[in-house]
C-alpha positions in Angstrom: 155.8 69.3 164.3 158.0 66.6 162.7 155.0 64.9 161.2 153.6 68.1 159.9 156.8 69.0 158.1 157.2 65.6 156.5 153.7 65.5 155.1 153.7 69.1 153.9 156.6 67.9 151.7 154.6 64.8 150.6 151.5 66.9 149.8 153.6 69.4 147.7 155.1 66.5 145.8 151.7 65.8 144.2 152.2 68.8 142.1 149.6 71.1 140.5 147.1 70.9 137.6 145.0 73.1 135.4 146.2 76.7 136.0 148.6 78.9 138.0 146.2 79.0 140.9 146.6 75.2 141.3 143.0 74.7 142.1 143.4 70.9 141.7 146.3 68.6 142.3 145.6 66.2 139.5 143.0 65.1 136.9 142.1 62.0 138.9 143.3 59.8 141.8 145.1 57.3 139.6 147.3 60.1 138.2 148.5 60.7 141.8 149.2 57.0 142.3 151.2 56.8 139.0 153.3 59.8 140.1 154.2 58.2 143.4 155.1 54.9 141.6 157.9 56.8 140.0 159.5 57.7 143.4 163.0 56.4 144.0 162.2 55.8 147.7 159.6 53.0 147.1 160.3 49.7 148.8 158.7 46.3 148.4 155.7 46.9 150.7 154.6 50.4 149.6 155.3 49.6 145.9 153.0 46.5 146.2 150.3 48.7 147.8 150.5 51.3 145.1 150.5 48.7 142.3 147.3 47.3 143.7 145.8 50.7 144.1 146.6 51.5 140.5 144.6 48.5 139.4 141.6 49.1 141.8 141.6 52.9 141.9 141.8 53.0 145.7 144.0 52.3 148.7 142.5 49.8 151.1 142.1 50.7 154.8 144.0 47.4 155.7 147.0 48.6 153.7 146.9 52.0 155.3 146.7 50.4 158.7 149.6 48.0 158.0 151.7 50.9 156.8 151.2 52.7 160.1 151.9 49.5 162.1 155.2 49.1 160.3 156.1 52.8 160.8 155.2 52.7 164.5 157.3 49.6 165.0 160.3 51.2 163.2 160.0 54.4 165.3 159.7 52.4 168.6 162.8 50.3 167.6 164.7 53.5 166.7 164.0 55.0 170.2 161.5 57.6 168.9 158.1 56.1 169.8 155.0 57.7 168.4 151.4 57.6 169.4 148.8 56.9 166.7 145.3 58.4 167.0 142.7 57.0 164.6 139.7 59.0 163.6 136.2 58.1 162.2 137.3 58.8 158.6 140.0 56.1 159.0 142.9 58.5 159.2 145.6 58.5 161.8 147.2 61.5 163.5 150.9 60.7 164.4 152.0 62.3 167.7 155.7 62.3 168.2 157.4 62.3 171.6 159.1 65.4 172.9 162.8 65.8 172.1 165.3 64.7 174.8 167.6 67.4 176.2 170.6 66.3 174.0 168.6 65.6 170.9 168.2 67.9 167.9 165.1 68.3 165.8 167.1 67.4 162.7 168.2 64.1 164.2 164.7 63.2 165.2 163.4 64.2 161.9 165.9 62.0 160.1 164.7 59.0 162.1 161.1 59.9 161.2 161.8 60.1 157.5 163.8 56.9 157.4 161.0 55.0 159.1 158.4 56.7 156.8 160.2 55.4 153.7 158.6 52.2 152.6 155.8 52.5 155.1 153.6 55.7 155.4 155.4 58.3 153.2 153.4 57.7 150.1 150.6 55.6 151.4 149.4 58.0 154.1 149.4 61.0 151.8 147.4 59.2 149.1 145.0 57.6 151.5 144.4 61.0 153.2 143.6 62.5 149.8 141.3 59.5 149.0 139.4 59.8 152.2 139.4 63.6 152.9 139.9 65.3 149.5 138.0 63.4 146.8 137.7 66.6 144.8 141.5 66.7 144.6 141.6 70.4 145.8 145.0 72.0 146.1 144.1 74.4 148.9 144.4 72.6 152.3 142.4 75.3 154.0 139.5 74.7 151.6 139.8 70.9 152.1 139.5 71.3 155.9 136.8 74.0 155.7 134.5 72.0 153.4 134.9 69.0 155.7 134.0 71.1 158.8 131.1 72.6 156.9 129.8 69.2 155.9 129.9 68.2 159.6 128.0 71.3 160.6 131.0 72.6 162.6 131.2 75.9 160.7 128.5 77.9 158.9 128.7 80.5 156.1 128.8 83.1 158.9 132.4 82.0 159.4 133.8 82.1 155.9 136.7 80.2 154.3 138.7 83.4 154.3 138.1 83.9 158.0 139.0 80.2 158.7 142.3 80.6 156.7 143.2 83.8 158.6 142.4 82.2 162.0 144.5 79.1 161.3 147.5 80.8 159.7 147.9 84.3 161.0 148.9 85.3 164.6 146.2 86.6 166.7 146.2 89.1 169.5 148.7 88.6 172.3 147.6 85.7 174.5 145.0 84.6 171.9 145.2 81.0 170.8 144.0 79.4 167.6 141.1 78.0 169.5 140.0 81.5 170.5 139.7 82.4 166.9 137.5 79.6 165.6 133.8 78.9 166.4 134.3 75.1 166.9 136.2 72.9 169.3 139.6 72.6 167.6 140.5 69.4 169.5 137.2 67.5 169.2 137.6 64.3 167.2 135.4 65.3 164.3 137.2 68.6 163.8 140.6 66.9 164.2 139.6 64.4 161.5 139.0 67.2 159.1 142.3 68.9 159.9 144.3 65.7 159.7 142.6 65.1 156.3 144.0 68.4 155.1 147.5 67.6 156.5 147.0 70.1 159.3 148.4 69.3 162.8 146.8 71.2 165.6 147.3 69.1 168.7 146.9 70.5 172.1 150.6 71.3 172.4 150.5 73.6 169.3 147.5 75.7 170.3 
């Protein structure tokens, strides 16, 4: 949940483009990189990664991996270890540890954000867009749905509108999100699509 909240903020920070419906988040990927280079939270590592990406037009997998390695080390040192799950599209899902009895969500979230600064905050969001959202779509449901469709995990019989309803609206009493979708929500290929759209649907949140 902490990870989802953080990257929802990061995704929103990319802004909108074109019209009030915000169909696209930018004209091109370099525009997103340039926006993030204006952030006051950049540190030496992530600034160097973004500067290289501005020149080449892409973020390298090695830089994305290094960002997560630094983040994971910071979280472990801070007493809030995380587990990283890597998918076939190169993206990581960050699974946080449960809160201890005397720990607040706010305190744990502050540790997460401090460790994300200079490591994954900008790099993870941009790399996720690069890998999972090359069309630069603004609607995360559409991003996930098109990925699932491309993998053959959904068909037109289960529309984008039905997918959005299943993933965002409460179902009947006792009905889980898994019960409302025609694919295995927790299988790696599906998870890769969801993570690519900044959606976190781990087993604990079903």
